[in-house]
C-alpha positions in Angstrom: -7.0 -4.3 21.9 -4.7 -3.1 19.1 -1.6 -1.1 20.2 -1.6 2.5 19.0 1.5 1.8 16.9 -0.4 -0.9 14.9 -3.7 1.0 14.3 -4.1 2.1 10.7 -4.1 5.8 9.9 -7.1 6.8 7.8 -7.2 9.7 5.4 -10.1 11.4 3.6 -9.1 12.4 0.0 -9.7 16.0 -1.0 -10.8 17.4 -4.3 -8.1 17.4 -7.0 -5.8 15.3 -4.8 -4.3 12.2 -6.4 -3.1 9.0 -4.8 0.4 10.0 -6.0 0.1 13.3 -4.0 -0.9 11.4 -0.9 1.9 8.8 -1.3 4.5 11.5 -1.7 3.2 13.6 1.2 3.4 10.5 3.5 6.6 9.1 2.2 4.9 5.8 1.1 5.6 4.1 -2.2 2.5 4.4 -4.4 2.4 0.6 -4.9 2.2 0.1 -1.1 -0.6 2.7 -0.8 -2.5 0.9 -3.6 -2.0 -2.5 -1.9 -3.0 -1.3 1.6 -6.4 -0.2 0.1 -6.9 -2.9 -2.6 -7.1 -0.1 -5.2 -7.0 -0.8 -9.0 -4.4 1.6 -10.3 -6.4 2.0 -13.5 -9.5 3.2 -11.7 -8.4 5.5 -8.9 -10.8 6.8 -6.3 -13.2 9.8 -6.2 -12.7 12.8 -3.8 -14.1 12.1 -0.3 -12.9 8.5 -0.3 -11.3 7.3 2.9 -8.1 5.4 2.6 -5.5 3.8 4.9 -2.1 5.4 4.7 -0.4 2.9 7.0 -0.4 -0.8 7.5 
């Protein structure tokens, strides 16, 4: 079993919400958010995508 403190927190992106908005709201550096999710910064993600906002 994975301890609660180590479970990733998942987040579903909303319309007109950017990765920068999500990073700022969760006090996470944008580069970390991109790395957690293997996101190409030039492509971004569509609304409704589910991303991890913690390690």
